[in-house]
C-alpha positions as CSV (number, residue, x, y, z in Angstrom):
1,X,-0.5,14.0,44.4
2,X,2.8,14.0,42.3
3,X,2.6,16.8,39.7
4,X,3.1,16.0,36.1
5,X,6.4,17.4,34.6
6,X,4.3,18.7,31.7
7,X,0.5,18.7,31.3
8,X,-2.2,19.9,29.1
9,X,-1.1,22.9,26.9
10,X,2.5,22.7,28.0
11,X,2.7,19.0,27.0
12,X,0.9,19.8,23.7
13,X,3.3,22.5,22.9
14,X,6.3,20.1,23.6
15,X,4.9,17.5,21.2
16,X,4.1,20.1,18.7
17,X,7.7,21.5,18.9
18,X,9.0,18.3,17.3
19,X,9.1,18.7,13.6
20,X,7.1,16.1,11.5
21,X,10.3,15.6,9.6
22,X,12.5,14.8,12.5
23,X,13.7,11.2,12.0
24,X,14.7,10.7,15.7
25,X,12.5,8.6,18.1
26,X,10.6,10.8,20.5
27,X,8.8,9.3,23.6
28,X,6.6,10.9,26.1
29,X,5.6,8.9,29.3
30,X,1.7,9.5,29.9
31,X,1.6,7.6,33.3
32,X,1.4,3.9,34.2
33,X,2.2,2.0,31.0
34,X,1.0,4.7,28.6
35,X,3.4,6.1,26.0
36,X,3.2,8.4,23.0
37,X,6.0,7.8,20.5
38,X,6.7,9.8,17.4
39,X,9.2,9.3,14.6
40,X,9.1,11.3,11.4
41,X,5.6,12.5,11.9
42,X,4.1,9.2,12.7
43,X,2.6,8.8,16.2
44,X,1.9,5.6,18.1
45,X,0.1,5.4,21.4
46,X,0.7,2.4,23.7
47,X,-1.7,1.4,26.5
48,X,-3.1,4.7,27.6
49,X,-4.9,5.4,30.9
50,X,-5.9,8.9,31.0
51,X,-9.0,8.8,33.3
52,X,-9.9,8.1,37.0
53,X,-12.2,5.3,36.0
54,X,-10.5,2.8,38.5
55,X,-10.3,5.3,41.2
56,X,-14.1,5.7,40.9
57,X,-14.8,2.1,40.5
58,X,-12.9,0.9,43.6
59,X,-13.6,3.9,45.8
60,X,-16.0,2.0,48.2
61,X,-14.1,-1.3,48.3
62,X,-11.2,-2.8,50.4
63,X,-8.9,-2.3,47.4
64,X,-9.1,1.5,46.7
65,X,-7.1,2.6,43.6
66,X,-5.8,6.1,45.0
67,X,-4.2,8.1,42.1
68,X,-0.6,9.1,42.9
69,X,0.2,11.2,39.8
70,X,-1.9,13.8,38.2
71,X,-3.4,13.3,34.9
72,X,-1.1,14.9,32.2
73,X,-3.7,15.3,29.4
74,X,-7.2,14.3,28.6
75,X,-7.6,11.7,26.0
76,X,-9.5,13.9,23.6
77,X,-6.5,16.2,23.3
78,X,-4.0,13.6,22.3
79,X,-2.6,14.9,18.9
80,X,-4.2,13.7,15.9
81,X,-2.7,11.4,13.1
82,X,-2.2,8.4,15.3
83,X,-1.0,5.2,13.4
84,X,-2.4,3.1,16.0
85,X,-3.2,2.6,19.7
86,X,-2.5,-0.6,21.8
87,X,-4.1,-2.5,24.6
88,X,-1.9,-5.3,25.8
89,X,-4.6,-7.0,27.9
90,X,-8.0,-6.5,29.4
91,X,-7.0,-4.7,32.7
92,X,-8.6,-1.3,32.8
93,X,-5.4,0.5,33.2
94,X,-4.4,-0.8,29.7
95,X,-7.8,-0.9,28.0
96,X,-9.8,1.9,29.5
97,X,-13.2,2.8,27.9
98,X,-13.0,6.3,29.6
99,X,-9.7,6.8,27.6
100,X,-10.4,5.0,24.4
101,X,-14.0,6.2,23.7
102,X,-13.4,9.9,23.9
103,X,-10.1,9.5,22.0
104,X,-11.7,7.6,19.2
105,X,-14.5,10.2,18.9
106,X,-12.1,13.1,18.9
107,X,-10.0,11.5,16.2
108,X,-12.8,10.3,14.0
109,X,-11.7,6.8,14.7
110,X,-8.7,4.9,15.9
111,X,-7.1,1.5,15.1
112,X,-6.7,-0.6,18.2
113,X,-4.3,-3.5,18.3
114,X,-4.9,-6.0,21.1
115,X,-4.7,-9.8,21.8
116,X,-7.2,-11.9,20.1
117,X,-8.8,-13.5,23.1
118,X,-10.0,-10.3,24.5
119,X,-11.4,-8.7,21.4
120,X,-15.0,-9.6,22.2
121,X,-14.9,-8.2,25.6
122,X,-13.0,-5.0,24.2
123,X,-15.8,-4.5,21.7
124,X,-18.4,-4.7,24.5
125,X,-16.5,-2.3,26.7
126,X,-16.0,0.3,23.9
127,X,-19.7,0.1,22.6
128,X,-20.4,2.0,19.5
129,X,-17.3,4.1,19.5
130,X,-15.4,4.3,16.1
131,X,-12.7,1.9,17.2
132,X,-11.4,-0.7,14.5
133,X,-10.0,-3.7,16.4
134,X,-6.9,-5.6,15.0
135,X,-5.8,-8.8,16.3
136,X,-2.2,-8.7,17.6
137,X,-1.3,-12.1,19.2
138,X,2.1,-13.5,19.7
139,X,1.8,-15.2,16.2
140,X,0.9,-11.8,14.6
141,X,2.7,-9.3,12.5
142,X,1.2,-6.1,10.8
143,X,3.3,-4.7,8.1
144,X,3.0,-1.3,6.4
145,X,5.5,0.4,4.1
146,X,6.6,2.7,7.0
147,X,6.5,0.5,10.1
148,X,5.8,-3.0,11.4
149,X,4.1,-4.3,14.6
150,X,4.6,-7.6,16.0
151,X,3.1,-9.4,19.1
152,X,5.0,-11.3,21.8
153,X,3.5,-13.3,24.5
154,X,3.3,-11.8,28.0
155,X,3.0,-13.8,31.3
156,X,0.6,-11.9,33.7
157,X,1.1,-13.9,35.9
158,X,1.3,-16.9,33.4
159,X,0.9,-17.3,29.7
160,X,-2.9,-18.1,29.5
161,X,-3.9,-19.2,26.0
162,X,-7.3,-19.6,24.4
163,X,-8.4,-22.8,22.4
164,X,-6.6,-21.5,19.3
165,X,-3.3,-20.9,21.1
166,X,-3.5,-17.1,21.3
167,X,-2.2,-15.4,24.4
168,X,-4.6,-13.3,26.4
169,X,-1.7,-10.8,27.3
170,X,0.6,-9.3,24.5
171,X,3.7,-7.3,24.3
172,X,4.4,-5.2,21.1
173,X,7.6,-4.9,19.0
174,X,7.4,-1.8,16.8
175,X,10.0,-1.3,14.0
176,X,10.0,2.3,12.5
177,X,12.6,4.5,11.0
178,X,15.4,2.1,11.8
179,X,14.4,1.9,15.5
180,X,13.1,-1.1,17.3
181,X,11.0,-0.6,20.3
182,X,9.6,-3.2,22.8
183,X,6.5,-2.4,24.9
184,X,6.1,-5.4,27.2
185,X,2.6,-4.7,28.5
186,X,2.3,-6.3,31.9
187,X,4.5,-9.4,32.2
188,X,6.8,-11.6,34.3
189,X,10.1,-13.1,32.9
190,X,9.1,-16.4,30.9
191,X,10.7,-18.9,28.9
192,X,11.6,-17.8,25.4
193,X,11.3,-14.1,26.2
194,X,15.0,-13.3,26.0
195,X,15.6,-15.4,22.9
196,X,12.9,-13.7,21.1
197,X,13.8,-10.3,22.1
198,X,17.5,-10.8,21.2
199,X,16.5,-11.6,17.7
200,X,15.0,-8.2,17.3
201,X,17.9,-6.1,18.6
202,X,15.9,-3.7,20.6
203,X,16.9,0.0,20.8
204,X,14.3,0.9,23.5
205,X,12.6,-1.4,26.0
206,X,9.6,-0.1,28.1
207,X,9.2,-2.4,31.1
208,X,7.1,-2.5,34.2
209,X,8.9,-2.4,37.6
210,X,6.2,-2.6,40.1
211,X,6.9,-6.2,41.1
212,X,4.8,-9.3,42.0
213,X,3.5,-9.1,45.5
214,X,0.6,-11.5,46.2
215,X,-0.7,-9.4,49.2
216,X,-1.7,-6.7,46.6
217,X,-4.3,-9.1,45.2
218,X,-3.6,-8.3,41.7
219,X,-1.4,-9.8,38.9
220,X,2.3,-9.1,39.1
221,X,5.1,-7.8,37.0
222,X,8.7,-7.5,36.8
223,X,10.4,-5.8,39.7
224,X,13.3,-3.2,39.1
225,X,16.0,-5.9,39.3
226,X,14.4,-8.1,36.8
227,X,13.6,-5.4,34.5
228,X,17.3,-4.2,34.4
229,X,18.5,-7.9,33.9
230,X,16.0,-8.5,31.1
231,X,17.1,-5.5,29.4
232,X,20.8,-6.4,29.8
233,X,20.2,-10.1,28.7
234,X,18.5,-8.8,25.6
235,X,21.3,-6.3,24.8
236,X,19.0,-3.3,24.7
237,X,20.5,0.0,24.0
238,X,18.3,1.8,26.4
239,X,15.6,0.7,28.9
240,X,12.8,2.9,30.5
241,X,10.8,1.9,33.5
242,X,6.9,2.2,33.8
243,X,4.0,0.9,35.7
244,X,4.6,2.7,38.9
245,X,3.5,5.9,40.6
246,X,-0.1,5.6,39.5
247,X,-1.9,3.8,42.4
248,X,-0.7,3.9,46.0
249,X,-1.3,0.1,46.7
250,X,0.6,-1.2,43.5
251,X,3.7,0.8,43.1
252,X,7.4,0.8,43.8
253,X,10.1,3.4,43.6
254,X,12.7,3.4,40.9
255,X,15.6,3.1,43.2
256,X,15.9,-0.8,42.7
257,X,15.8,-0.4,39.0
258,X,18.4,2.2,38.7
259,X,20.8,0.5,41.2
260,X,20.5,-2.7,39.1
261,X,21.1,-0.9,35.9
262,X,24.1,0.7,37.3
263,X,25.4,-2.5,38.6
264,X,25.0,-4.4,35.4
265,X,26.1,-1.5,33.1
266,X,22.7,-1.3,31.5
267,X,21.9,2.1,29.9
268,X,18.7,3.5,31.2
269,X,16.4,6.6,31.4
270,X,13.9,7.4,34.0
271,X,11.2,9.6,32.7
272,X,8.7,11.9,34.4
273,X,5.0,11.7,33.6
């Protein structure tokens, strides 16, 4: 089991050490595609998976989900005052009841942004937890005086739409405090992705690197080379990899990603959970 760089009280102390008036953009990787983001006292939580629900679910199957990295924090201990939480699609490592239900109860309710076609399934999965669902498809924008959240289609493995034209998988563009952050959710490269992202001049891109291998029998993602190339093509100031080191059957090392970034001259940062 890979140890977390910080966990429990140490992680909470690090988060608390950032002044609520600090206007820099602060990012903590919580494992898989989960990130806690803070700017000027506002906190945003992207796709948290902070349980062992998949390990338990698949323990007696031919596709065991063996955890690689220890959990850094239980969901009920996530610091309060979250502006929103996201779930980019229905897969449990992105929309996990064992994470979201205790989180919602501990916070007295949360706002969850997710693709419109999965809202019914999400409501059933979350039961009577105090979660307010907000549609965030690739046609949607949510504006407040302090921040803006915009949806962008994701291909996992293809862009699948419902009868109203809404994608089942969504990425998110957050604009806050002069920064633009892109969390892709799970995605492959697809038509129009670069053009859309270039228009938003991303300061930070959070991209999966576990790749697309059919023998894993799960939907795929960008690999390390593709993630580096996407960031470079979109002229991102910085790219951070994710969606690796969680399950033994569906991971990659960061070597391909870092080598490609160096070759392309793309600025990057590899975080630790």
